[in-house]
FIZADO-321140 format. One line per field, with one value per residue: x, y, z of N, C-alpha, C, CB in turn; residue in one letter; residue number from 1. Coordinates in pm, whole numbers, plus 50000, padded with zeros to 5 digits. Glycine has a CB too. Example, Ala and Ser with C-alpha at 12.3 -4.5 7.8 and 13.67 -1.06 7.14 Angstrom:
BEGIN
n_xx [51319; 51285]
n_yy [49431; 49775]
n_zz [50780; 50708]
ca_xx [51230; 51367]
ca_yy [49550; 49894]
ca_zz [50780; 50714]
c_xx [51320; 51290]
c_yy [49670; 50003]
c_zz [50780; 50787]
cb_xx [51131; 51408]
cb_yy [49553; 49940]
cb_zz [50905; 50572]
residu [a; s]
num [1; 2]
***
This chain:
BEGIN
n_xx [46971; 46827; 46791; 46833; 47016; 47269; 47313; 47405; 47648; 47788; 47875; 47957; 48226; 48348; 48423; 48571; 48795; 48835; 48939; 49205; 49347; 49320; 49572; 49756; 49884; 49981; 50185; 50193; 50132; 50054; 49835; 49659; 49670; 49504; 49258; 49192; 49131; 48921; 48710; 48658; 48491; 48236; 48263; 48126; 47864; 47894; 47971; 47738; 47557; 47666; 47653; 47417; 47283; 47437; 47525; 47817; 48064; 48238; 48511; 48800; 48924; 48995; 49030; 49122; 49411; 49537; 49567; 49705; 49955; 50070; 50057; 50214; 50485; 50502; 50502; 50275; 50073; 49854; 49628; 49631; 49594; 49271; 49158; 49226; 49006; 48750; 48728; 48716; 48489; 48271; 48187; 48132; 48301; 48546; 48452; 48360; 48589; 48772; 49114; 49262; 49223; 49313; 49530; 49680; 49699; 49807; 50069; 50173; 50168; 50445; 50600; 50642; 50704; 50981; 51012; 51084; 51307; 51475; 51471; 51568; 51822; 51971; 51931; 52151; 52310; 52510; 52472; 52444; 52403; 52537; 52314; 52236; 52230; 52449; 52406; 52145; 51973; 51779; 51466; 51410; 51618; 51474; 51252; 51357; 51473; 51225; 51106; 51276; 51241; 50987; 50973; 51201; 51030; 50886; 51012; 51173; 51435; 51775; 51908; 52223; 52360; 52651; 52881; 52662; 52441; 52250; 52087; 51917; 51715; 51749; 51898; 51752; 51684; 51673; 51493; 51124; 50865; 50527; 50217; 49913; 49628; 49430; 49369; 49439; 49715; 50021; 50340; 50637; 50873; 51216; 51208; 51193; 51067; 50797; 50771; 50622; 50310; 50142; 50082; 49927; 50091; 49865; 49570; 49546; 49504; 49601; 49752; 49943; 50170; 50133; 50416; 50514; 50622; 50730; 50707; 50500; 50315; 50150; 49957; 49737]
n_yy [49726; 49944; 50335; 50419; 50260; 50269; 50529; 50495; 50244; 50473; 50659; 50522; 50446; 50662; 50739; 50528; 50600; 50905; 50789; 50642; 50851; 51031; 50855; 50858; 51075; 51080; 50857; 50611; 50439; 50116; 50070; 50290; 50134; 49977; 50069; 50128; 49874; 49835; 49977; 49917; 49723; 49908; 50019; 49963; 50069; 50310; 50361; 50371; 50529; 50807; 50779; 50766; 50965; 51164; 51196; 51108; 50998; 50855; 50725; 50790; 50622; 50671; 50516; 50284; 50349; 50424; 50141; 50020; 50165; 50138; 49933; 49734; 49797; 49758; 49520; 49353; 49132; 49029; 49188; 49319; 49106; 49107; 49349; 49250; 48970; 49142; 49274; 49151; 49037; 49222; 49339; 49570; 49804; 49820; 49883; 50164; 50272; 50550; 50468; 50143; 49895; 49627; 49612; 49806; 49613; 49411; 49506; 49652; 49432; 49359; 49546; 49494; 49226; 49374; 49545; 49339; 49232; 49411; 49520; 49262; 49325; 49515; 49408; 49252; 49386; 49525; 49833; 49995; 50026; 50078; 50272; 50232; 49957; 49640; 49516; 49674; 49771; 49969; 49904; 49826; 49910; 50205; 50129; 50014; 50318; 50461; 50293; 50343; 50605; 50608; 50483; 50649; 50825; 50663; 50669; 50420; 50424; 50626; 50802; 50887; 51162; 51253; 51015; 50811; 50642; 50453; 50314; 50139; 50297; 50211; 49930; 49687; 49481; 49525; 49564; 49720; 49926; 49881; 49839; 49646; 49670; 49542; 49448; 49707; 49662; 49715; 49573; 49466; 49408; 49267; 49538; 49469; 49171; 49331; 49464; 49232; 49045; 48900; 48688; 48860; 48853; 48860; 48920; 48726; 48775; 48768; 49006; 49306; 49490; 49827; 50073; 50254; 50556; 50586; 50397; 50563; 50645; 50481; 50494; 50631]
n_zz [49319; 49574; 49573; 49865; 49955; 49798; 49842; 50135; 50049; 49908; 50133; 50333; 50130; 50072; 50415; 50433; 50270; 50311; 50581; 50479; 50371; 50598; 50689; 50534; 50516; 50779; 50777; 50737; 50637; 50582; 50732; 50529; 50350; 50387; 50475; 50282; 50048; 50266; 50171; 49927; 49932; 49956; 49663; 49386; 49480; 49525; 49276; 49120; 49265; 49229; 48894; 48856; 48967; 49020; 48774; 48637; 48440; 48410; 48586; 48821; 49041; 49369; 49634; 49477; 49362; 49588; 49628; 49403; 49462; 49660; 49839; 49615; 49664; 49963; 49946; 49987; 49874; 49898; 49940; 49669; 49557; 49651; 49517; 49255; 49295; 49290; 49118; 48896; 48975; 48992; 48746; 48625; 48789; 48613; 48410; 48398; 48521; 48422; 48325; 48245; 48439; 48438; 48360; 48479; 48721; 48644; 48588; 48849; 48941; 48836; 48987; 49198; 49223; 49124; 49339; 49504; 49465; 49471; 49702; 49876; 49758; 49823; 50124; 50129; 50204; 50380; 50544; 50277; 49958; 49586; 49377; 49153; 49070; 48988; 48631; 48601; 48431; 48164; 48120; 48347; 48550; 48559; 48676; 48925; 49018; 49035; 49217; 49405; 49468; 49585; 49844; 49986; 49986; 50165; 50450; 50417; 50311; 50254; 50038; 49887; 49706; 49633; 49654; 49453; 49608; 49797; 50104; 50341; 50618; 50850; 51080; 50973; 51119; 51373; 51646; 51632; 51744; 51721; 51581; 51625; 51381; 51494; 51708; 51852; 51973; 52098; 51966; 52038; 51737; 51497; 51261; 50960; 51000; 51090; 50890; 50755; 50684; 50940; 51247; 51531; 51846; 52089; 51943; 51751; 51459; 51105; 51088; 50920; 51100; 51192; 51161; 51439; 51542; 51776; 52128; 52216; 52042; 52026; 52237; 52290]
ca_xx [47059; 46798; 46859; 46907; 47098; 47376; 47378; 47519; 47776; 47866; 47913; 48080; 48336; 48449; 48479; 48668; 48864; 48880; 49065; 49310; 49378; 49450; 49673; 49971; 49948; 50093; 50287; 50134; 50146; 49971; 49746; 49634; 49589; 49430; 49132; 49133; 49045; 48785; 48616; 48644; 48336; 48087; 48270; 48038; 47746; 47896; 47967; 47624; 47456; 47705; 47641; 47231; 47216; 47505; 47583; 47910; 48040; 48365; 48632; 48931; 48951; 49076; 49102; 49203; 49524; 49624; 49611; 49822; 50059; 50142; 50079; 50350; 50619; 50508; 50480; 50101; 49999; 49735; 49568; 49626; 49442; 49157; 49145; 49123; 48895; 48688; 48726; 48644; 48311; 48207; 48274; 48130; 48423; 48654; 48368; 48334; 48718; 48903; 49208; 49326; 49248; 49382; 49703; 49774; 49760; 49958; 50192; 50142; 50233; 50577; 50667; 50641; 50847; 51104; 51119; 51130; 51472; 51584; 51526; 51747; 52002; 51983; 51947; 52254; 52396; 52506; 52486; 52436; 52478; 52507; 52185; 52247; 52339; 52504; 52348; 51986; 51969; 51697; 51307; 51483; 51629; 51401; 51124; 51415; 51495; 51074; 51051; 51339; 51176; 50842; 51049; 51251; 50883; 50780; 51133; 51272; 51577; 51854; 51982; 52297; 52400; 52814; 52859; 52559; 52459; 52135; 52084; 51824; 51678; 51743; 51942; 51611; 51672; 51679; 51328; 51052; 50744; 50418; 50064; 49839; 49511; 49285; 49289; 49561; 49770; 50125; 50465; 50805; 50974; 51267; 51135; 51189; 50922; 50697; 50680; 50560; 50181; 50186; 50001; 49970; 50069; 49725; 49389; 49591; 49413; 49725; 49763; 49995; 50122; 50132; 50509; 50554; 50778; 50773; 50646; 50419; 50239; 50041; 49925; 49705]
ca_yy [49812; 50108; 50473; 50420; 50119; 50306; 50582; 50424; 50250; 50593; 50726; 50377; 50443; 50834; 50788; 50451; 50674; 50942; 50754; 50597; 51008; 51036; 50750; 50906; 51215; 51010; 50770; 50480; 50339; 49931; 50124; 50343; 50051; 49851; 50135; 50179; 49764; 49777; 50115; 49849; 49601; 50015; 50059; 49967; 50142; 50467; 50419; 50359; 50637; 50961; 50754; 50732; 51101; 51298; 51204; 51111; 50894; 50774; 50693; 50791; 50619; 50731; 50425; 50144; 50477; 50448; 50004; 49998; 50249; 50159; 49741; 49709; 49848; 49695; 49371; 49351; 49050; 48975; 49353; 49301; 48979; 49153; 49436; 49186; 48918; 49233; 49343; 48984; 49016; 49293; 49427; 49728; 49908; 49913; 49992; 50311; 50350; 50646; 50356; 50016; 49850; 49506; 49665; 49784; 49547; 49344; 49674; 49646; 49298; 49364; 49628; 49454; 49154; 49423; 49532; 49274; 49198; 49521; 49480; 49209; 49378; 49601; 49431; 49130; 49498; 49578; 49945; 50055; 49986; 50180; 50308; 50218; 49830; 49578; 49449; 49692; 49899; 50037; 49990; 49745; 50052; 50320; 50070; 50052; 50455; 50556; 50204; 50459; 50719; 50594; 50458; 50789; 50896; 50642; 50693; 50307; 50399; 50704; 50810; 51011; 51127; 51202; 50988; 50780; 50535; 50444; 50247; 50135; 50390; 50166; 49852; 49612; 49383; 49619; 49600; 49842; 49948; 49834; 49846; 49563; 49679; 49481; 49443; 49802; 49621; 49732; 49497; 49487; 49294; 49388; 49558; 49366; 49167; 49404; 49486; 49103; 48940; 48795; 48684; 48895; 48751; 48857; 48897; 48661; 48784; 48742; 49138; 49383; 49575; 49999; 50054; 50279; 50659; 50576; 50312; 50665; 50695; 50361; 50531; 50764]
ca_zz [49472; 49577; 49652; 50016; 49946; 49707; 49954; 50206; 49998; 49903; 50211; 50375; 50069; 50131; 50470; 50471; 50193; 50439; 50687; 50411; 50330; 50722; 50749; 50453; 50640; 50918; 50696; 50787; 50474; 50566; 50743; 50467; 50255; 50478; 50439; 50107; 50064; 50322; 50098; 49787; 49929; 49916; 49548; 49322; 49498; 49486; 49165; 49081; 49268; 49144; 48780; 48838; 49026; 48947; 48614; 48643; 48304; 48422; 48749; 48846; 49188; 49449; 49641; 49352; 49293; 49618; 49703; 49370; 49459; 49793; 49821; 49565; 49839; 50117; 49941; 50005; 49707; 49951; 49870; 49497; 49493; 49689; 49436; 49161; 49264; 49308; 48969; 48836; 49008; 48964; 48625; 48611; 48765; 48521; 48250; 48423; 48542; 48302; 48312; 48224; 48581; 48449; 48274; 48578; 48863; 48644; 48621; 49021; 49045; 48845; 49034; 49382; 49214; 49167; 49505; 49631; 49433; 49486; 49901; 49922; 49741; 49988; 50247; 50119; 50197; 50570; 50502; 50162; 49806; 49469; 49344; 49033; 49088; 48813; 48548; 48590; 48275; 48090; 48165; 48535; 48573; 48509; 48760; 49061; 49070; 49075; 49344; 49531; 49521; 49689; 49974; 50002; 50078; 50316; 50507; 50434; 50245; 50233; 49955; 49872; 49513; 49612; 49576; 49456; 49691; 49876; 50233; 50469; 50729; 50954; 51104; 50960; 51249; 51516; 51717; 51642; 51824; 51580; 51651; 51531; 51327; 51467; 51815; 51867; 52118; 52041; 51983; 51930; 51665; 51404; 51119; 50814; 51024; 51103; 50786; 50715; 50750; 51046; 51339; 51613; 51953; 52114; 51861; 51698; 51356; 51033; 51004; 50901; 51161; 51117; 51225; 51436; 51533; 51918; 52117; 52252; 51931; 51986; 52310; 52265]
c_xx [46932; 46891; 46914; 47060; 47262; 47397; 47451; 47623; 47841; 47946; 48012; 48215; 48468; 48467; 48577; 48793; 48948; 49019; 49203; 49398; 49459; 49568; 49739; 49971; 50049; 50129; 50289; 50014; 50023; 49838; 49635; 49562; 49483; 49241; 49130; 49090; 48938; 48702; 48642; 48526; 48255; 48139; 48194; 47868; 47779; 47933; 47841; 47549; 47503; 47712; 47491; 47278; 47326; 47575; 47707; 47928; 48143; 48460; 48707; 48932; 49038; 49168; 49180; 49383; 49595; 49638; 49712; 49958; 50143; 50161; 50223; 50446; 50618; 50455; 50338; 50026; 49844; 49613; 49525; 49561; 49341; 49096; 49091; 49084; 48759; 48634; 48667; 48489; 48211; 48230; 48244; 48203; 48513; 48573; 48387; 48476; 48786; 49002; 49170; 49323; 49311; 49550; 49755; 49779; 49827; 50145; 50230; 50219; 50388; 50627; 50641; 50751; 50985; 51139; 51077; 51261; 51520; 51612; 51566; 51852; 52024; 52028; 52110; 52400; 52431; 52453; 52355; 52504; 52415; 52316; 52167; 52269; 52361; 52405; 52161; 52007; 51811; 51542; 51366; 51531; 51560; 51310; 51206; 51441; 51308; 51017; 51163; 51322; 51091; 50923; 51089; 51134; 50870; 50932; 51181; 51340; 51582; 51876; 52113; 52378; 52574; 52825; 52730; 52535; 52341; 52122; 51994; 51861; 51761; 51780; 51740; 51627; 51676; 51474; 51240; 50935; 50611; 50308; 49961; 49670; 49404; 49218; 49364; 49678; 49934; 50263; 50583; 50860; 51092; 51150; 51148; 51044; 50848; 50648; 50578; 50425; 50233; 50090; 50074; 49926; 49866; 49596; 49415; 49519; 49569; 49688; 49915; 50064; 50137; 50263; 50463; 50668; 50835; 50662; 50491; 50325; 50121; 49918; 49822; 49511]
c_yy [49962; 50299; 50438; 50343; 50160; 50447; 50573; 50361; 50375; 50672; 50674; 50469; 50536; 50844; 50692; 50541; 50787; 50871; 50716; 50723; 51028; 50959; 50780; 50983; 51197; 50887; 50663; 50450; 50204; 50033; 50241; 50229; 49946; 49963; 50167; 50024; 49760; 49892; 50001; 49796; 49729; 50081; 50054; 50029; 50232; 50501; 50434; 50481; 50729; 50932; 50765; 50926; 51196; 51311; 51247; 50989; 50777; 50791; 50752; 50754; 50608; 50553; 50320; 50221; 50385; 50281; 50012; 50047; 50215; 50004; 49688; 49684; 49780; 49531; 49293; 49266; 49045; 49137; 49377; 49147; 49006; 49213; 49342; 49156; 49003; 49286; 49249; 48976; 49085; 49412; 49560; 49824; 49915; 49905; 50082; 50355; 50429; 50542; 50227; 49923; 49694; 49560; 49663; 49769; 49464; 49416; 49653; 49510; 49273; 49472; 49542; 49326; 49261; 49456; 49477; 49174; 49298; 49502; 49413; 49225; 49435; 49549; 49299; 49246; 49551; 49693; 50062; 49978; 50086; 50144; 50266; 50034; 49728; 49538; 49513; 49772; 49918; 50015; 49923; 49913; 50163; 50256; 50086; 50157; 50488; 50422; 50295; 50531; 50711; 50555; 50514; 50810; 50811; 50647; 50538; 50334; 50576; 50689; 50914; 51055; 51197; 51124; 50833; 50641; 50535; 50324; 50277; 50248; 50371; 50030; 49711; 49516; 49420; 49593; 49728; 49813; 49924; 49804; 49702; 49606; 49653; 49498; 49631; 49712; 49664; 49569; 49550; 49363; 49361; 49419; 49527; 49292; 49189; 49480; 49339; 49087; 48878; 48800; 48809; 48831; 48788; 48885; 48767; 48691; 48777; 48908; 49151; 49517; 49664; 50027; 50215; 50399; 50597; 50462; 50405; 50690; 50584; 50366; 50590; 50748]
c_zz [49458; 49658; 49784; 50010; 49887; 49761; 50087; 50235; 50030; 50022; 50253; 50286; 50079; 50353; 50463; 50403; 50294; 50520; 50635; 50407; 50502; 50759; 50662; 50487; 50693; 50900; 50719; 50665; 50469; 50676; 50640; 50388; 50280; 50486; 50326; 50084; 50123; 50247; 49964; 49844; 49871; 49724; 49427; 49301; 49505; 49412; 49112; 49128; 49241; 48984; 48745; 48872; 49014; 48838; 48572; 48528; 48355; 48546; 48745; 49005; 49271; 49534; 49608; 49334; 49410; 49670; 49548; 49383; 49507; 49814; 49777; 49643; 49858; 50087; 49960; 49893; 49773; 49917; 49737; 49465; 49513; 49556; 49272; 49158; 49224; 49181; 48806; 48846; 48976; 48830; 48589; 48688; 48725; 48449; 48240; 48446; 48426; 48305; 48294; 48323; 48529; 48390; 48428; 48706; 48760; 48625; 48823; 49082; 49009; 48902; 49139; 49312; 49204; 49236; 49589; 49593; 49460; 49675; 49904; 49852; 49836; 50097; 50247; 50164; 50368; 50584; 50348; 50031; 49691; 49459; 49211; 49055; 48970; 48735; 48579; 48484; 48234; 48153; 48391; 48574; 48604; 48700; 48939; 49110; 49119; 49223; 49509; 49613; 49615; 49810; 50053; 50117; 50180; 50379; 50521; 50362; 50243; 50071; 49916; 49736; 49485; 49729; 49584; 49517; 49772; 49999; 50271; 50560; 50881; 50999; 51112; 51127; 51422; 51560; 51676; 51687; 51670; 51685; 51547; 51521; 51392; 51603; 51931; 51991; 52028; 52123; 51965; 51857; 51519; 51220; 50997; 50881; 51043; 50975; 50663; 50726; 50808; 51151; 51491; 51737; 52095; 52081; 51855; 51530; 51278; 50998; 50927; 50984; 51156; 51238; 51326; 51519; 51688; 51952; 52195; 52203; 51960; 52152; 52378; 52272]
cb_xx [47320; 46657; 46745; 46798; 47005; 47339; 47329; 47512; 47775; 47781; 47840; 48023; 48294; 48278; 48430; 48645; 48764; 48759; 49028; 49271; 49190; 49403; 49652; 50047; 49875; 50030; 50407; 50062; 50345; 50105; 49795; 49723; 49671; 49556; 49097; 49287; 49091; 48765; 48704; 48766; 48247; 48078; 48347; 48058; 47667; 47938; 48041; 47576; 47392; 47880; 47704; 47087; 47161; 47585; 47512; 47949; 48094; 48445; 48715; 48999; 48911; 48959; 49080; 49082; 49500; 49630; 49462; 49806; 50050; 50051; 49970; 50395; 50620; 50382; 50564; 50031; 50079; 49773; 49677; 49808; 49415; 49174; 49294; 49101; 48878; 48755; 48903; 48699; 48273; 48196; 48264; 48011; 48466; 48804; 48233; 48229; 48818; 48995; 49280; 49448; 49085; 49293; 49726; 49833; 49651; 49934; 50039; 49947; 50143; 50630; 50645; 50428; 50845; 51142; 51156; 50997; 51526; 51510; 51458; 51776; 52058; 51862; 51773; 52259; 52312; 52656; 52638; 52493; 52440; 52623; 52158; 52371; 52293; 52601; 52398; 51890; 52066; 51719; 51054; 51701; 51662; 51300; 51075; 51505; 51579; 50907; 51113; 51380; 51119; 50701; 51125; 51252; 50720; 50650; 51123; 51247; 51586; 51963; 51904; 52390; 52244; 52946; 52988; 52523; 52584; 52028; 52169; 51837; 51516; 51649; 52061; 51603; 51790; 51746; 51342; 51040; 50756; 50469; 49976; 49860; 49508; 49285; 49322; 49490; 49727; 50155; 50470; 50958; 50843; 51473; 51125; 51367; 50882; 50726; 50788; 50610; 50091; 50331; 49987; 49963; 50275; 49718; 49335; 49581; 49284; 49741; 49740; 49935; 50121; 49926; 50658; 50501; 50746; 50765; 50727; 50460; 50323; 50159; 49973; 49788]
cb_yy [49885; 50082; 50597; 50325; 49998; 50296; 50619; 50394; 50229; 50675; 50756; 50148; 50444; 51051; 50834; 50294; 50732; 50919; 50630; 50537; 51137; 51023; 50600; 50933; 51250; 50996; 50794; 50500; 50239; 49705; 50151; 50421; 49990; 49816; 50238; 50255; 49684; 49769; 50339; 49738; 49513; 50221; 50030; 49882; 50125; 50544; 50362; 50238; 50663; 51031; 50636; 50576; 51095; 51354; 51286; 51115; 50974; 50804; 50568; 50933; 50563; 50857; 50413; 50147; 50705; 50577; 49838; 49994; 50346; 50250; 49670; 49799; 49931; 49794; 49322; 49518; 48826; 48918; 49462; 49310; 48836; 49247; 49525; 49145; 48843; 49308; 49384; 48834; 49019; 49324; 49365; 49770; 49948; 49881; 50028; 50347; 50257; 50828; 50350; 50031; 49848; 49374; 49877; 49846; 49462; 49251; 49917; 49628; 49128; 49349; 49769; 49384; 49053; 49475; 49647; 49184; 49160; 49710; 49449; 49070; 49478; 49643; 49397; 49034; 49621; 49605; 49902; 50181; 49802; 50128; 50448; 50326; 49736; 49438; 49276; 49758; 49820; 49990; 49852; 49573; 50084; 50314; 49854; 50013; 50578; 50565; 49969; 50530; 50779; 50456; 50417; 50902; 50902; 50454; 50784; 50180; 50288; 50683; 50806; 51005; 51258; 51327; 50996; 50801; 50538; 50428; 50259; 49996; 50367; 50191; 49915; 49485; 49291; 49858; 49627; 49914; 50144; 49666; 50062; 49404; 49620; 49311; 49238; 49983; 49408; 49926; 49399; 49529; 49157; 49322; 49649; 49223; 49147; 49482; 49581; 49002; 48850; 48819; 48503; 49001; 48783; 48886; 48973; 48542; 48928; 48598; 49277; 49387; 49570; 50139; 50028; 50248; 50896; 50732; 50176; 50752; 50694; 50157; 50551; 50818]
cb_zz [49426; 49657; 49683; 50140; 49820; 49545; 49971; 50229; 49860; 49855; 50283; 50267; 49967; 50057; 50563; 50422; 50085; 50516; 50775; 50275; 50285; 50834; 50772; 50294; 50770; 51071; 50701; 50964; 50467; 50689; 50830; 50435; 50190; 50713; 50502; 49955; 50108; 50515; 50088; 49719; 50132; 50087; 49530; 49324; 49581; 49537; 49087; 49120; 49369; 49195; 48756; 49009; 49190; 49015; 48538; 48776; 48121; 48306; 48789; 48803; 49227; 49564; 49665; 49107; 49303; 49694; 49746; 49294; 49492; 49925; 49681; 49499; 49981; 50246; 50042; 49990; 49647; 50150; 49869; 49419; 49544; 49805; 49445; 49107; 49364; 49378; 48948; 48944; 49129; 49075; 48493; 48629; 48821; 48469; 48221; 48553; 48589; 48366; 48409; 48195; 48695; 48347; 48159; 48573; 49004; 48518; 48583; 49059; 49012; 48737; 49026; 49498; 49067; 49140; 49591; 49700; 49295; 49421; 50024; 49938; 49628; 50050; 50352; 49914; 50096; 50657; 50467; 50188; 49752; 49287; 49363; 48963; 49210; 48803; 48578; 48718; 48091; 47942; 48036; 48526; 48505; 48288; 48693; 49083; 48919; 48868; 49299; 49520; 49441; 49642; 49974; 49847; 49998; 50352; 50649; 50422; 50062; 50325; 49889; 49976; 49366; 49608; 49527; 49344; 49767; 49774; 50322; 50553; 50751; 50974; 51241; 50778; 51229; 51461; 51883; 51528; 51918; 51454; 51615; 51583; 51237; 51416; 51898; 51938; 52195; 52076; 51913; 52036; 51586; 51359; 51093; 50779; 51048; 51204; 50704; 50783; 50679; 51108; 51366; 51600; 52064; 52171; 51676; 51778; 51345; 50897; 51115; 50837; 51232; 51139; 51124; 51379; 51535; 52015; 52178; 52255; 51770; 51963; 52303; 52095]
residu [m; n; k; s; e; m; e; h; h; r; a; a; y; y; q; h; l; s; d; a; m; s; a; l; e; q; n; a; c; n; e; a; v; r; s; a; v; s; s; l; d; h; l; d; g; m; m; q; y; e; r; k; y; e; g; k; e; s; f; d; i; a; a; i; n; l; v; l; r; f; a; p; l; m; f; d; e; e; s; i; d; r; l; e; a; l; l; k; e; q; r; r; i; a; k; y; s; n; t; n; l; e; q; r; v; a; a; a; r; e; t; m; w; h; a; h; h; l; w; n; q; l; e; s; h; a; h; a; s; e; a; g; t; a; g; e; r; g; e; n; r; e; q; q; r; k; v; l; e; e; w; g; q; m; g; l; v; c; q; s; e; k; p; a; r; v; s; l; t; t; d; m; d; q; a; i; a; a; r; c; p; a; c; g; v; v; a; k; a; p; k; t; k; a; l; e; q; r; h; c; p; k; c; r; a; s; v; s; f; v; l; l; a; s; e; s; a; g; r; r]
num [1; 2; 3; 4; 5; 6; 7; 8; 9; 10; 11; 12; 13; 14; 15; 16; 17; 18; 19; 20; 21; 22; 23; 24; 25; 26; 27; 28; 29; 30; 31; 32; 33; 34; 35; 36; 37; 38; 39; 40; 41; 42; 43; 44; 45; 46; 47; 48; 49; 50; 51; 52; 53; 54; 55; 56; 57; 58; 59; 60; 61; 62; 63; 64; 65; 66; 67; 68; 69; 70; 71; 72; 73; 74; 75; 76; 77; 78; 79; 80; 81; 82; 83; 84; 85; 86; 87; 88; 89; 90; 91; 92; 93; 94; 95; 96; 97; 98; 99; 100; 101; 102; 103; 104; 105; 106; 107; 108; 109; 110; 111; 112; 113; 114; 115; 116; 117; 118; 119; 120; 121; 122; 123; 124; 125; 126; 127; 128; 129; 130; 131; 132; 133; 134; 135; 136; 137; 138; 139; 140; 141; 142; 143; 144; 145; 146; 147; 148; 149; 150; 151; 152; 153; 154; 155; 156; 157; 158; 159; 160; 161; 162; 163; 164; 165; 166; 167; 168; 169; 170; 171; 172; 173; 174; 175; 176; 177; 178; 179; 180; 181; 182; 183; 184; 185; 186; 187; 188; 189; 190; 191; 192; 193; 194; 195; 196; 197; 198; 199; 200; 201; 202; 203; 204; 205; 206; 207; 208; 209; 210; 211; 212; 213; 214; 215; 216; 217; 218; 219; 220]
***
């Protein structure tokens, strides 16, 4: 890869990362993860450029951090799979990362399992559930707390201290507006379905829809 090619990948990486951070500011976590995953195609070139021309020896890779933080909370196994495949194909990425990415991918999968388990528990109650569910102790209890904190920041759950309870912020069977990231069409679906990978009714792409605060948000 020559310098011009490396520069291209570096610019593309940071553009996708900027798009991801902008989406996070709007609490569009699905869209943020998609942009972060798109940046991964340019990660190796970016790292080669910055090692060769900027003297960097190790990297704290923001795009990977974003994927590993949010994808498990949205049950986005596909994005985790794509990251894992990239790390196996381009081993220089893990070599020059300042953290153990193999361990972090494994931890993300474990977090996703805990999140699935917890989500099922919350859905099994009509409106609320105790923050500390029966039988959850030690490490599982701590993992549950972390997942609930993240979901709270994402606006998916709310918690009360007295009594210590947690509940979904909306009726998950209620229809909500969501935008297809591939073609931009705005459709309505139950919130629990909108969080899943599904086919767009217009372009038929398999996507995770971006939840909108209101239908007008999709008509800018």
